[in-house]
N, C-alpha and C positions, 0 to 999 in steps of 0.2 A: 279343538279348541284353543285348551286349554293350556297345551304342548306349545301351541304357536305363541300363546300369551306371555309364556314361560323364557322364551327362547326373544321377542321383543328385548321383554325386561330387562334379558341378562345382555345384549347388548347395548341395552341403554346405560345399563349399570359398568360396563367395560369400558365405553366414554367417558362419562363420567369420571371414573377412576384415574383413566388416562389424561384428563385435562386436571385434576385435581392434584395429580404427581409429575406434571409439568414444570420444567424448569421455569424459574424466573430469571431469566437475565436482565441488567441493569445495562445503559450503555457502557460504562466501566467496565465492567464486567464482560463485555461483547469485546470491550480494545484486550481484556487481557487475554482472554482466551483465543484471538486473533496474533496475538504476540508471543503464545508458547505454542501454538499448533497449527499457525498457517505454513505449507510448504514452502512457499516461495520465500519467505523470513528463515528458514531453517536450510534452503540453499547457501544462501548468503554465510550463514555460519560456520557449513562447511567448505566454501570458498575460503573465510578466514582462515582454519585450521590448515587450509592444504596451504595454504600464504607462509603458516606458520613451520609447517611438513620442510618443505622447500628451501624456508631458511635455513633449517641446518645443515647443509649440503656446501653453504657458502664459502665454511671454512675446513674444507675438505680439500687435501693433494692429490696432485695427479699418481695413478699409479706406479711403483716403481719399474721400471723393465732391464729385463737381463737378455744379453746376448750371447750367444758362444759359437764357435769355428775356427780352423785354422789361422795360424798367425805367421807372417814373413816365411808363408814356409816354400820350399823350392819344389819349381813341376818335376823335375828328373828326381831329387829323392824326399819324400816324403820325410822320412826318420832325421834330416837336420832341421824342420820347423818347431812352431810349438802349437801348442793348442790352447787357446785363450777362452777367458771366461768374464764376462764384462754384467757388469749392476751399475743403474743410473737413479738417482733419483730426484727429481725435479723441487726447490721447494720456496713454495709461492713468497710474495711480498705481505707479512701479516697487515699492514697497512690499504695494503688492495684488498684481501679477506674483509677487513672489518667494514671498510668501505662497503663495499657489496652485498654485505650482511645487514646494513641498517637500510641500503635501498630496496632489499628482501622484504624486510619487516615494516617501512614504510607503504608498502601495498597493502599492507593489511588493513593502517587506517581509511586508506580511501575506500577500501571496500567494506569496513564499517561503517563509515559514513553513508557508503551507499544504501548498506541496511536501514541506518535510521531514516535514510528520504521513503525508500518505499514502503517501509512503515508506514511513515507518514499517510502516503496513498492510499494504504489499504484503510487505513483508520479513517481519512475521510471518505471514501467509499461506503465503509459500513456505515457512517454516522449518518450520510445519506440513505442508505438502504433503511436505515431504521428509523428517521424519521418518516421516513413512507410509507410504511409501513402502521407508525401509530396514525400518522393524519388519516390513512385508509381506514383504518380502525374505527376512528372518532365520525369517518364519512358512513361507513357502515352503522355505525349504531342509530345515526340520525336516519339514515334509509330505511332503519327496521323500525325505529319510532311513526315515521311516515307512514308506511306500512298499513300498521295497527291503524295510526287515524285515519286512512283512501279503504283502509277495505270495514272500518265502521263506518264510513258514511258512505261506501258504494250499500250496505245491505241497510240503515237506513232509507235510504233514496227507494233503492226496490220498495221497501215495506209503506214508503212513502207514494208510490205509482200505481202500488195497489189501489190505493184510497182518489186516485187520480189526483194528487195534491206534487208530482214530480211527473219531468218530463222525461221523453224515454232517451229522445238524444244529450241531456246530461249525465243518463246515465253512463250508456257508453263511452261518453268523456269520462267522467271516474276512472271505468274499467278499462280504459285506454292506459288513464295516467297510471293504476294503479300497476300493469302488467307492462309500463316502459319502465318504472319505478324498478321492477325486480330486476329489469335487464341491468339495472344500473349496479343493483344486489349483485347480481352473478359476476358480474365486470367485476369489480372492486375485491371480490371473496378471490379472484382469479388471480388480481394483483396481491393479494395477500399472502396469497399464496408462495407465489412467483416468490418475493421478495423474500420471503423464512426462508428460501431454497438458496438463495441466494448469498444471505447470510451465513446460512451453515456451511455453505462450500467455503467462505473466507475464516470461519472457525475452525473448519477442517473438521468437523460434528457428520456423526452416522447421517445419512439419510434419511434412516427413520425415527429418528432423535426428534422429540416432544420438546418445544419451549413454546413461551411467553416473553413478550415486552414487557417491562417498567413502563407505563406510561406517566412517568412523572415527569414535565419537564421543568427545570428552571431556567430562569431570565438569565441572561446575559448583556451586558452593556458596555459590549464592544465600542458603539461608536461615541463615545464622548473619551477613550483612550487615547492620551498624546504617545506618536512615536517617533521616530529617528529612525536614521539607515541603520544606524552602530547596532539597534537590538536586533534590528533584522536580520545581520549580517551574523551575529550572535542565535540566534535562532534556530534559522533554517538550516538542515543539515542537507540540500544540495549545494547552496553558499560554503558550508563548509567542507564540503566534499571539494569543494575548487580548492580550497588551502591546503587540504590534505595533498590535493594534484600538484599543486605549488611545492608544498613539503616535499615531497617523490621527486621531482624535477629537478630541484635543489641537492639532494640525494645522490641522486641518478648522474648530475654532474661531478661530485665528490667523486662518484667510483669512475667514474671517465679519465678526469686531473689522475689519481691514481695511478692509472694504467702506463702516467710518466717513470714510474718505480719500478726499477727492475727489480728481475725474481733469480733464485740462485741454483745451482745445481751440484750434484756431487757425483765424480763415477768411481767407481772403483774395476783394477783389469787384475786378471790375474793371469800366466802365461805358464804353461805347465812344458815341461820341454818333451817331443817326442823321441830326442837323440840323445847326446851326449853336453849338450847346450846348458848352461845353470837356469832354471827357474825363474823367471820375474814378473816382476807387476808395475802396474802404474795408479797412481791417486791422481784426479783430475779436479778443478772447481770451477762452475760454470757462471756467468752473469748475462743477462738480458739486457741490450740495451735499445728501449725502446724511444730515448729522444733520437732516435737516428729520423733525418727527414724522412725516409720513403717512410718510415714505420709509426711517427706520432700524426701524418697526417690526416689518418679516420679517428681518434680521439679528441682532437681538435676541430673537427667539424662538426664531429656530435656535440661537442662542449656550447657550440656557438648556437646551431641549432637549439639546444634545449633553451638555451636564454629566449630567440624568439620564440618557443612554444611556453614559456612561463608570462611571457608578454601577452598572448593572446589569452592566456586562462585570467589571470589580471585582469585585460576589457574584457573576457565575457563573465565573470564575474560582479564588475561595476554596473554590467548591462542588465544581469539580472535583479539585482539590489532596486536599481533604478525600477526597473519594470514593477518589481513590489511593491516600492512604498506606493507608486502610484493606483496599485490594485486596491491595497490598505484604504486607502484614501477617497476610492470608487467604493468600494466596500461598506466604508462606516456613512456615506452620504447616504446609500441602499439601504442599509439598515436603520437606520433612522426614520427614512420615508416609510418604509415598510413597518414599522413599528406602529408611524402616526397612524396609515391606512387600516391596522387590524384594530386600535382603537375607535378609528373610527364604526369599522363591521359592528364592533361590541358592545359601543356605547351610544350609537344612535341609528346606524340602518339596519339590523336587526331587529333589535327591540321595536324600528315602525314597521316595519313589514309582518313582526308576531303580534302586536297590536291591529293591524290593519285585518291579517287574518280572523284573529280573535273577533272582530265587530263584526266582520261577514258572517261570519257561524255563530252569532248570537243571532243576528236577524235574520238567519237563514232559519233558525231555531223558529222564530218569532214567526216566519212565513212573510218576513218581510223584506228578503232576500233571495237571489237567486241562487241555485246550486253552481254556476260553474264562474260565481263569483269567489264562491268559498274554495273552488277550485284552486281560480287561478291565484287567491290569498295566499292558498297553502303551498303550493308551486311556489310562488312567488320566494314565501319564508326558506324554506329547504334550500333553493337555486342558491342564495344569498347565503347562506350559512354554508351552505361547499364552498361557494367563493371566500367565505371567509378565512374556511379551511386551506381552500388553495393557498390563500394569503397569510396562512399562519406557514405553511407548508414554505415557501418562498424567503422566510422569516429566516427560518431553520436551515433553508439550504443556503442564506445569505453568510450567518452564522460559522457554518460548518466551514464554507469556500475563506473567510476569515481567519478560524483557525486551520488550516491548512496555509496560509500565509505565512501563517507565525508559528507554525509546529505547534499548539497550543493542542494537549492532547484530553 
């Protein structure tokens, strides 16, 4: 028996130590972990590094070529001919190479803004999980307190029943309320565990990591901010990604225009005599003529097509800015309404329900009130409190959506 007690005590000590040493994450530290460790963001970093590495090859030259074989050699007398060795090298136009290099480097900016946009999405997702966890924890604490009250009421009602001062139907109702409450506790505990897993995945933590969340909530006053489309355009990474894409198209146009410039080449040949002919050589320079009509059609068409793509992205950006401005105005109105409702819960609805429950409990203790009235009053109070927590979560969710629209960390 003593050994079993020691084992149970040891288990409780282990659980206590795990909870004591659990790392506590504030919302900002959660976002820092995501920014540092999330695999999706690391993928963007590698893509940017890849573009930087690819761009280094933009200024490379074509490899030289060497050819050899008989030259001006009669069929009937091989010794009267010559053996030729030729080396050729094409020399690309430096302006064309620089344009290609700038175009490839421009891709990195598009990827960088894409990374920032994805980071904004991950931050928004993490905030919603974080706030769901916190509100669920508040609900669980409330249900535990209510569980204690109901357990006390059940025990008191059982005692009163022995003295014929309580109805058996009321006792069954109280027990049913208690077990229903414990079902909700189990459901909320499961939700908390699920949100812990989801947040750990976003932070790329070990699945066995033990951590808790800081419960401090700082109020935000977004509903009173005055905004214009300029601030939206300069805040959002996905909108700035459109600007980067437009800049990339301009660089691509410059590269296509540079194709009008000629490339150069040199060729040197040495002819070794196979008989009595003197040795000889040939040196030649080459230049391409891309302005020829049959050669210029491609890059001219590409330039026009890129201009159309630039206009399309400009309109897409304008549409997103307008849509975001409308969304922000709507969110501000919803945040204001949600705050009014939450204040009404805290200042009016919850105190009224609590006083109703309190008065019924006092009446029950004085044998002037029935048990089912007490149970109904308690249930109405904790359900209204749960509703207030839902309203709190709704407010936090609206603030998260607002921060996502303006990319506020």
